[in-house]
C-alpha positions, 0 to 999 in steps of 0.5 A: 694151554694158550698158544702164546701167553701160557707158554711163558715159563716164569724164569726162562720165558723172561729171557727171550725175543724182541720187544722193549721194556716199555710199560702200559698200565692204562685200562682199555678204552671201550671204544678200542674194538680191533679184532681181538683174534689178531691181538691175542691168539685164539685159545680153544680150550673148553676149560677156559670157557668157564675159567674162574673170573670173579669180581669183574669190577675189581681191576687187577693192576697188572702192568702190561708192556706195549706190543713192539718198541723198535728201540730194542731191536738189538734184543732177542727178548723182552724181559717179560715177553708180554708180546702182542704179535699183531699190534694195532695202530691204536696200541702203538699210539693210544689213538682210540679205534673209531670202528673203521675197518682199516688201520695203518701205522708207520714210524721211523727213527735213528739207527735206521729203525722202522716200525709199521703195521696195517690191517683191514676188516673185510667182514665185521658183523655179529656173524662173521669177522674176516681180517687181514694184517701185516707187520714190519719191524727192522733196524740196520744201525751200528751199536758199540761194544760195551766191554772195557778196553775194546776201543769202542768197536762198532758193528752193524746190528741187522734185523728184518722182522715181518709177519702177516696173515688172515683170521676168520670167525663165523658164529653159528647159533650154537657154535663158532668156527675159526680158520686162519693162517699166518707167515713170519719171516725174520732175518738177522745177523750174529753181530755179537762182540765176544769177550773172552777169546783164545790167545792163539793164531789158528794159522800157526797153532792148534785150537785150544782144547778147553775153555780153561785155555781162554784168558779173561781179557779182551783180545783180537778175534782169532777165529773168523766170525761172520757178522755180515751174513743174515740168518733167516727163520721162517714160520708158516702156521695154519689152524681150524677149529670149532667150539660150542657157545660158552653157555651150552649145556654140553660144551665141545671143541675140536681144534687142529693147528699145523706149523712149519719152522725152518732156519736157513743155515746151520752153524755154517753157511755151507750147512742147511739149518733145521726144519720142524713140522708140528701138528697139534690137535685138541679135543674137549667136552664139558657138561653142566650139572644140576642147576648149572652151578656145577660142571665136569669135563676134560681137555685133551691136547697133543703135539706131534713133532717131526724134524729134518736135519741136513743129510750130512748130519751123522751124530744123534745129539739133535732133535728127535721125532716125538709126541707130547700129550696132556689130558686134563679132567676137571670138576667145577662148582660155583656159589654166589661169591666163590668158584672152584675148579678141581682138576689134574693134568696127566702128561706124556712125553715120548722119545729121549725125554720119555716120561709120564707125570702129573700136576694139579689143575686147580683154580679158586677164587673167593670174594672177601668183601664187595671189592676184594678177591682172594685167589689160588691157582695151581697148575703145571704142564709141558713146555716143548722147547722145540725150535719154533718156540725157542726162536721166539724167545731167543733168535740166536739159539743154536739147534745143533743139540736138542733142548729137552722139554721142560716138565713142570710139576707145579706152578702155583700162585696165591694172592689178594687183589682189591679196589681199595678205593675207587681210584686205588687198586692193589694186588699182593701175590706170591707163588712158586714153580717146580720143574725139570729141565728148565731153560736158561740161555747161556753163550756158546764158548767158541767153535772153530767149525762155526761161522756164527760165534756166540749163539745161545745154548740151553742150560737145563737144571731142575729148578725151584723158583719162588716169587713174591711181589706187589702191584699198585695202581692209582688213577686221578680222574681221567688225567693221571694213571700211575702204576708200580709193580715189583717182583723178587725171585729166589731160585734153587737148583738140582742137576738136570738130565744133562746139565752136570755132564755138559757144564760141570757146575755144582747145583749150589753154584748155579744161577738163573743165568740171564734172568734178574733176581728182582724186577721193577716196573713203573709207568705214569701217563698224563693227559693234560689236554684232550689231544695230548697224551704223555707217558713215562715208563721204567723197567729195572732188571736187578742183578743178572749174570751169565755162564762162561765155561764153568765160571760165573760172569756178572752182568750189569743191571738192566735199566730202561727209561722211555718217554712217548708223546702222542697227539690225536688230531682227530678220529682219523689221524694221530702222530707221536714221538718216542724217546728211548734209553733216556738214561743213556745206558750201555747195556745188553739183555743177551750176553755179547749183544749190546743194545742201541744207545739213546734213540728217537722215533717219529710216527703216524697212525691212520684209521680208515 
């Protein structure tokens, strides 16, 4: 299971972290040769080594987002979280990497937004790759309340996000060794504008006993809300592993990862936040059969979680130490125009959410015509919902109460993708997901014991999510690339392990809180002359809502239109300008946390 990419839950993972709705649909430049271990986390699974991969010449028109866009630093989440944690300069400015060892990118703009990254390949040859890297993204600008009747109140939204580390790969004749470590430091404030507030003065009256006493009108804040203090999340990760070459008759891997996550404060500055330690070993074996067109194998992955709360914590509603494991035996067979994997995920969770359950691990692809592929995938798995994972999806998450692991019984998709002509690509797809304790983020109501108001809670129903969509791409020579992708979702819900007792919402009235019912991505890139590249992108998140108390609270559609112009002076130097929120929208992705208005950034990119 991929460390970052495969963690995404179809619905809940759409509701989390800090990147923009910018789209990027151009095919990768063959000259772009950044160290891929920096741009995508290593996936040490034996079964992925021979994953179904038919028709490499038939490009699948998947619209990918750009790695980081400062303009949405007020967001805790990108709508789709396709997040390259370590973007290289060329990905930011479309300047092809020219095989030099180092890169440096820096940009600055309105709202005190700064965005930069740098890296250097100390070793870069057939045997060894050793890379150092660091990124920085920050903002310190004022945003305006978008709620009517609040007199355009302004608050400063602060974020200081830093990430750096190293990665080493050494290739032996029959295996590959990898070692690495990274560190992340994120500071931010809870600047949220609360909409529904109790009509009391806490110095004279008692606090309301339930959300029913809260009136649906914007009123002065009766409780102290700390919007100046910076919360701090820190993550330290180290990993080591060895795996065989992909063409080995007997394949193997052993991999182990160590992670520590900590939060400086709990609900108040007087209480220390949660500390998490996670150890993840992984082991796998595979064996080719017959003439090499068949193979059998298994992959075993485990996660051990240890949590520490402040010594003053006496209740038992927090995270508990527990263990999770997934065993995946499989059989693969392939022909000239088809490949099939038949497998099973057997999963175990201990602790308060103890359960053994299974899901399929099936992949199949068949070449219908020389340029058309039909594919089917059916999987499942565990999403741990541990603090380190939730923090990447929503930095405002509250960890006072534990969020139960999500158990996915089935996550299936099927589709047909085709290069209709040499310049036109099409992908039609549909699928569904059945899970228990799915995660949707909803705002906390009010808390007289908390300094930080409007942190996020997890709403966890059992959910069935169906989706259908299409993607299209057209290329005119080397001058124009156009991409369009649309997805529609249909959700039904059942009571989860704790949802009904906590929120009192009937399953028939539940919604995918914070998540749009439909999404549209569009992107057009034009290269009118060799040094100049122009890109216009758009994202629409249609029909969104959240939960306040036990009532549905509508939210506006999410619209993001952005433009980037890049000038590549030479192989060493490039410059760019970005214009964001060109529709001048006043909107929020997370309830109560408005985004920045129209903004611009200038930046440079150096390869050395």
